[in-house]
All heavy atoms as an XYZ file, in Angstrom:
521
protein
N      49.893    108.573     76.090
C      49.326    109.311     74.952
C      50.294    110.373     74.506
O      50.914    111.085     75.338
C      47.997    109.932     75.493
C      46.968    109.022     75.838
C      47.479    110.948     74.341
C      45.759    109.600     76.453
N      50.479    110.496     73.121
C      51.414    111.389     72.629
C      50.664    112.620     72.178
O      49.647    112.687     71.618
C      52.090    110.758     71.359
C      53.207    111.671     70.778
C      53.935    110.895     69.611
O      53.365    109.911     69.123
N      55.039    111.438     69.175
N      51.319    113.811     72.619
C      50.791    115.120     72.348
C      50.916    115.369     70.868
O      52.040    115.141     70.321
C      51.553    116.118     73.179
C      50.942    117.595     73.036
C      51.639    118.486     73.976
C      51.227    119.821     73.728
N      51.920    120.829     74.638
N      49.849    115.931     70.270
C      49.926    116.202     68.770
C      50.501    117.575     68.701
O      50.143    118.590     69.355
C      48.542    116.231     68.240
C      47.858    114.824     68.292
C      46.551    114.799     67.750
N      46.613    114.861     66.330
C      45.537    114.727     65.537
N      44.343    114.535     66.137
N      45.769    114.725     64.240
N      51.485    117.803     67.812
C      52.140    118.981     67.620
C      51.694    119.676     66.283
O      51.405    118.940     65.295
C      53.667    118.838     67.470
C      54.264    118.205     68.782
C      55.794    117.931     68.551
C      54.136    119.131     69.928
N      51.669    120.981     66.309
C      51.338    121.837     65.149
C      52.500    121.955     64.210
O      53.490    122.556     64.636
C      50.774    123.126     65.626
C      50.131    124.083     64.631
C      48.917    123.442     63.959
C      49.740    125.392     65.342
N      52.342    121.311     63.039
C      53.537    121.397     62.120
C      53.215    122.086     60.817
O      54.073    122.239     59.963
C      53.971    119.906     61.730
O      52.853    119.160     61.193
C      54.561    119.173     62.940
N      51.972    122.624     60.630
C      51.585    123.342     59.582
C      50.863    124.656     60.040
O      50.206    124.650     61.056
C      50.628    122.661     58.550
C      51.305    121.562     57.713
C      51.572    120.271     58.123
C      51.994    121.880     56.484
C      52.139    119.332     57.419
C      52.546    121.034     55.780
C      52.670    119.710     56.234
O      53.431    118.861     55.372
N      51.109    125.744     59.271
C      50.483    127.018     59.706
C      50.319    127.932     58.492
O      50.778    127.481     57.310
C      51.336    127.741     60.688
N      49.598    128.992     58.586
C      49.434    130.017     57.509
C      50.619    131.078     57.686
O      50.751    131.594     58.834
C      48.125    130.647     57.449
C      47.067    129.866     57.082
C      46.042    129.345     57.860
C      46.987    129.343     55.741
C      45.014    128.509     57.469
C      45.988    128.472     55.267
C      44.909    128.115     56.114
N      51.186    131.371     56.587
C      52.275    132.424     56.730
C      51.528    133.837     56.451
O      50.280    133.865     56.307
C      53.403    132.271     55.822
C      52.990    132.267     54.234
O      51.991    132.799     53.879
O      53.925    132.017     53.470
N      52.290    134.940     56.425
C      51.777    136.265     56.283
C      51.079    136.449     54.876
O      50.303    137.407     54.742
C      52.760    137.283     56.536
O      53.864    137.114     55.712
N      51.433    135.454     53.940
C      50.777    135.682     52.590
C      49.541    134.839     52.544
O      48.965    134.765     51.416
C      51.778    135.271     51.488
C      52.983    136.195     51.411
O      52.849    137.408     51.550
N      54.153    135.633     51.316
N      49.187    134.050     53.589
C      48.033    133.251     53.659
C      48.281    131.839     52.959
O      47.456    131.094     52.887
N      49.694    131.515     52.797
C      49.979    130.299     52.320
C      50.170    129.221     53.451
O      50.649    129.640     54.419
C      51.293    130.365     51.437
C      51.235    131.253     50.202
O      50.183    131.351     49.554
O      52.095    131.914     49.909
N      49.726    128.078     53.075
C      49.923    126.838     54.125
C      51.249    126.457     54.002
O      51.686    125.886     52.969
C      48.818    125.888     53.764
C      48.445    125.050     54.979
C      47.966    125.547     56.125
C      48.512    123.603     54.736
C      47.619    124.713     57.122
C      48.132    122.821     55.853
C      47.532    123.342     57.037
N      52.024    126.547     55.203
C      53.438    126.161     55.127
C      53.817    125.074     56.251
O      53.197    125.128     57.210
C      54.347    127.354     55.344
C      54.312    128.360     54.116
C      54.069    128.161     56.625
N      54.854    124.428     55.774
C      55.327    123.472     56.953
C      56.381    124.095     57.774
O      57.034    125.108     57.364
C      55.948    122.284     56.200
C      56.453    121.125     57.118
N      57.652    120.952     57.500
C      55.697    120.098     57.686
C      57.787    119.919     58.317
N      56.589    119.429     58.367
N      56.569    123.639     59.047
C      57.383    124.182     60.005
C      58.843    124.264     59.401
O      59.649    125.214     59.900
C      57.452    123.359     61.246
C      58.296    123.994     62.454
C      57.815    121.891     61.045
C      57.828    125.285     62.810
N      59.387    123.368     58.642
C      60.602    123.408     58.088
C      60.903    124.312     56.912
O      61.936    124.456     56.492
C      61.065    121.948     57.772
C      61.280    121.070     59.021
O      61.728    121.601     60.044
O      61.046    119.789     58.852
N      59.825    125.030     56.506
C      59.951    125.891     55.513
C      60.052    127.458     55.869
O      60.136    128.345     55.068
C      58.687    125.848     54.624
C      58.512    124.427     53.869
C      57.188    124.277     53.105
O      56.285    125.003     53.552
O      57.258    123.603     52.239
N      59.989    127.677     57.222
C      59.979    129.060     57.748
C      61.230    129.331     58.618
O      61.812    128.386     59.190
C      58.669    129.255     58.468
C      57.461    129.162     57.517
C      58.503    128.458     59.662
N      61.547    130.635     58.927
C      62.583    130.940     59.879
C      62.093    130.655     61.288
O      60.913    130.559     61.554
C      62.781    132.502     59.677
C      61.976    132.818     58.441
C      60.937    131.797     58.153
N      62.999    130.447     62.102
C      62.637    130.054     63.522
C      62.174    131.300     64.341
O      62.305    132.449     63.956
C      63.836    129.478     64.228
C      64.981    130.333     64.599
C      65.991    129.486     65.220
C      67.328    130.439     65.505
N      68.363    129.775     66.175
N      61.363    130.989     65.373
C      60.909    132.092     66.290
C      59.829    132.860     65.608
O      59.091    132.459     64.810
N      59.564    134.084     66.111
C      58.497    134.976     65.689
C      58.816    135.475     64.245
O      57.946    135.980     63.622
C      58.420    136.163     66.581
C      57.730    135.867     67.938
C      57.837    137.114     68.873
C      56.200    135.527     67.810
N      60.039    135.296     63.798
C      60.412    135.674     62.425
C      59.573    135.019     61.342
O      59.599    135.439     60.195
C      61.803    135.482     62.218
N      59.002    133.726     61.694
C      58.231    132.990     60.722
C      56.921    133.749     60.239
O      56.465    133.603     59.190
C      57.794    131.755     61.307
S      56.555    131.801     62.606
N      56.460    134.804     61.011
C      55.279    135.497     60.691
C      54.107    134.652     60.419
O      53.451    134.735     59.377
C      55.471    136.539     59.643
C      56.364    137.692     60.192
O      56.141    138.178     61.226
N      57.324    138.029     59.329
N      53.858    133.514     61.154
C      52.888    132.570     60.963
C      51.696    132.643     61.894
O      51.684    133.206     62.994
C      53.362    131.168     60.990
S      54.557    130.816     59.574
N      50.560    132.218     61.352
C      49.280    132.209     62.258
C      48.614    130.804     62.317
O      48.740    130.012     61.394
C      48.312    133.177     61.544
C      48.944    134.660     61.564
C      49.724    135.006     60.536
C      48.697    135.472     62.652
C      50.337    136.339     60.599
C      49.331    136.635     62.619
C      50.146    137.070     61.578
O      50.687    138.322     61.602
N      48.077    130.518     63.305
C      47.310    129.289     63.587
C      46.093    129.086     62.631
O      45.362    129.930     62.443
C      46.791    129.237     64.948
S      45.855    127.742     65.414
N      46.056    127.904     61.930
C      44.994    127.603     60.963
C      43.671    127.546     61.735
O      42.629    127.781     61.026
C      45.376    126.306     60.365
C      46.705    125.977     60.742
C      47.044    126.873     61.924
N      43.639    127.315     62.994
C      42.341    127.073     63.699
C      41.822    128.462     64.329
O      40.747    128.846     64.070
C      42.536    126.136     64.759
O      41.373    125.968     65.509
N      42.680    129.078     65.089
C      42.286    130.311     65.853
C      42.807    131.582     65.338
O      42.444    132.658     65.724
C      42.582    130.124     67.332
S      44.397    130.280     67.636
N      43.742    131.485     64.380
C      44.353    132.653     63.701
C      45.223    133.519     64.551
O      45.540    134.673     64.210
C      43.193    133.687     63.072
C      42.217    132.965     62.239
C      42.897    132.170     61.042
C      41.673    131.655     60.131
N      41.617    130.167     60.132
N      45.614    132.911     65.702
C      46.617    133.688     66.521
C      48.059    133.528     66.075
O      48.395    132.627     65.311
C      46.593    133.125     68.003
C      45.313    133.566     68.778
C      45.494    133.228     70.232
O      46.669    133.314     70.790
O      44.414    133.024     70.877
N      48.928    134.397     66.455
C      50.223    134.474     66.038
C      51.052    133.243     66.589
O      50.740    132.771     67.743
C      51.031    135.736     66.582
C      52.364    135.961     66.134
C      52.401    136.852     64.936
C      53.888    137.206     64.758
N      54.234    137.175     63.371
N      51.905    132.695     65.768
C      52.685    131.443     66.148
C      54.135    131.725     66.240
O      54.610    132.582     65.539
C      52.440    130.258     65.188
C      50.930    129.782     65.117
C      50.946    128.835     63.916
C      50.565    129.209     66.465
N      54.788    130.919     67.083
C      56.276    130.876     67.076
C      56.774    129.618     66.480
O      56.246    128.494     66.883
C      56.755    130.965     68.682
C      58.164    130.892     68.735
C      56.247    132.289     69.310
N      57.799    129.591     65.546
C      58.309    128.456     65.021
C      59.287    127.916     65.904
O      60.324    128.623     66.262
C      58.934    128.732     63.588
N      59.196    126.764     66.366
C      60.237    126.062     67.132
C      60.883    124.974     66.346
O      60.569    123.810     66.480
C      59.508    125.440     68.384
C      58.955    126.522     69.374
C      58.565    125.994     70.688
C      58.167    127.110     71.603
N      58.047    126.581     72.945
N      61.776    125.487     65.472
C      62.407    124.575     64.535
C      63.947    124.750     64.499
O      64.552    124.475     63.423
C      61.843    124.855     63.245
C      61.919    126.289     62.654
O      62.388    127.202     63.410
N      61.553    126.537     61.462
N      64.533    125.150     65.626
C      65.945    125.454     65.579
C      66.810    124.276     66.240
O      67.967    124.178     66.194
N      66.127    123.386     67.011
C      66.799    122.422     67.746
C      66.960    121.058     67.118
O      66.481    120.865     66.013
N      67.614    120.119     67.827
C      67.820    118.767     67.252
C      67.176    117.728     68.093
O      67.119    116.631     67.794
C      69.350    118.553     67.051
O      69.984    118.640     68.286
C      69.988    119.431     66.002
N      66.775    118.078     69.300
C      66.253    117.114     70.305
C      64.701    116.956     70.102
O      64.249    115.844     70.044
C      66.597    117.504     71.686
C      68.068    117.590     71.928
C      65.936    116.590     72.683
C      68.544    118.247     73.281
N      63.981    118.059     70.122
C      62.484    117.869     69.918
C      61.987    117.959     68.445
O      62.756    118.413     67.603
C      61.861    118.995     70.760
C      62.108    118.876     72.175
C      61.140    119.981     72.905
N      61.399    119.704     74.265
C      60.620    120.293     75.163
N      59.569    120.924     74.800
N      60.753    120.093     76.483
N      60.924    117.458     68.145
C      60.234    117.488     66.881
C      59.963    118.972     66.550
O      59.340    119.769     67.381
C      58.991    116.701     66.814
C      59.331    115.250     67.031
C      58.184    116.897     65.447
C      58.154    114.305     67.245
N      60.325    119.395     65.386
C      59.971    120.846     65.084
C      58.547    121.052     65.052
O      57.735    120.140     64.522
C      60.599    121.195     63.696
C      62.080    121.225     63.655
N      62.855    121.270     62.490
C      63.115    120.902     64.564
C      64.092    121.302     62.759
N      64.162    120.979     64.029
N      58.044    122.199     65.528
C      56.590    122.454     65.679
C      56.372    123.967     65.901
O      57.300    124.698     66.175
C      56.004    121.704     66.764
C      56.508    122.057     68.174
N      57.627    121.574     68.606
C      55.912    122.832     69.088
C      57.855    122.049     69.801
N      56.865    122.785     70.136
N      55.072    124.396     65.823
C      54.761    125.689     66.030
C      54.124    125.788     67.399
O      53.455    124.692     67.887
C      53.615    126.193     65.079
C      54.141    126.474     63.609
C      53.916    125.529     62.686
C      54.873    127.638     63.309
C      54.309    125.678     61.320
C      55.330    127.856     62.019
C      55.060    126.883     61.067
N      54.151    126.823     68.205
C      53.448    127.096     69.382
C      52.865    128.489     69.293
O      53.274    129.375     68.604
C      54.428    127.004     70.533
N      51.744    128.711     70.027
C      51.183    129.951     70.126
C      52.034    130.979     70.765
O      52.553    130.684     71.951
C      49.720    129.848     70.697
C      48.738    128.991     69.962
N      48.683    127.708     69.845
C      47.781    129.650     69.110
C      47.694    127.384     69.051
N      47.131    128.611     68.584
N      52.158    132.133     70.265
C      52.959    133.021     70.823
C      52.471    133.556     72.139
O      53.140    133.950     73.104
C      53.215    134.267     69.811
N      51.098    133.705     72.244
C      50.454    134.112     73.591
C      50.845    133.113     74.707
O      51.085    133.668     75.756
C      48.951    134.139     73.379
O      48.452    132.826     72.971
N      51.009    131.857     74.472
C      51.505    130.905     75.427
C      52.921    131.253     75.767
O      53.320    131.200     77.059
C      51.347    129.505     74.940
N      53.745    131.569     74.954
C      55.179    132.028     75.145
C      55.232    133.128     76.029
O      56.039    133.300     76.992
C      55.913    132.199     73.873
C      57.340    132.490     74.084
C      57.932    132.666     72.631
N      59.359    133.108     72.807
C      59.826    134.238     72.642
N      59.013    135.152     72.350
N      61.071    134.566     72.876
N      54.436    134.252     75.717
C      54.463    135.517     76.471
C      53.939    135.275     77.948
O      54.413    135.936     78.823
C      53.612    136.586     75.758
C      54.169    137.050     74.465
C      53.162    137.956     73.713
C      55.553    137.703     74.603
N      52.967    134.340     77.982
C      52.382    133.990     79.304
C      53.442    133.443     80.276
O      53.630    133.880     81.438
C      51.266    132.994     79.157
C      50.728    132.497     80.516
C      49.920    133.271     81.261
C      51.062    131.243     81.015
C      49.322    132.824     82.531
C      50.601    130.852     82.234
C      49.805    131.667     82.996
N      54.223    132.568     79.727
C      55.362    132.013     80.487
C      56.495    132.921     80.883
O      56.976    132.876     81.896
C      55.999    130.686     79.745
C      55.016    129.501     79.654
N      54.588    128.903     80.833
C      54.456    128.970     78.598
C      53.719    127.935     80.408
N      53.673    127.966     79.091
N      56.727    133.862     80.008
C      57.758    134.839     80.177
C      57.348    135.852     81.296
O      58.145    136.452     82.021
C      58.069    135.641     78.972
C      58.809    134.943     77.883
C      58.915    135.789     76.677
C      60.146    134.427     78.287
N      56.006    136.103     81.482
C      55.522    136.967     82.497
C      55.349    136.471     83.921
O      55.062    137.186     84.779
C      54.128    137.556     82.062
C      54.278    138.439     80.762
C      52.892    138.928     80.345
C      52.970    139.847     79.183
N      51.550    140.337     78.754
N      55.420    135.126     84.035
C      55.327    134.503     85.289
C      56.389    134.818     86.289
O      57.658    134.698     85.906
C      55.170    132.947     85.086
C      53.926    132.499     84.264
C      52.668    132.918     84.971
O      52.446    132.792     86.164
N      51.900    133.724     84.211
N      56.156    135.177     87.571
C      57.197    135.367     88.472
C      58.020    134.113     88.912
O      57.415    132.999     88.754
C      56.551    135.911     89.701
C      55.049    135.458     89.569
C      54.850    135.378     88.054
N      59.334    134.213     89.224
C      60.033    133.108     89.651
C      59.644    132.641     91.064
O      59.263    133.210     91.838
C      61.487    133.370     89.464
C      61.897    133.697     88.124
C      63.424    134.099     88.077
C      61.808    132.416     87.201
């Protein structure tokens, strides 16, 4: 089963944008169309498919002890 990736989001102006139309990381200032949470643009690499991820998930992983 292939995981579905979030490739569209709302920007800070409320416009529906594609992942390749925004700056990478938190600089995208995008929000989830479903839950309205802040997103991180993961669109700087060449190996994985460009997609958005919830910023809260990113912060959760950063806070985990090693």
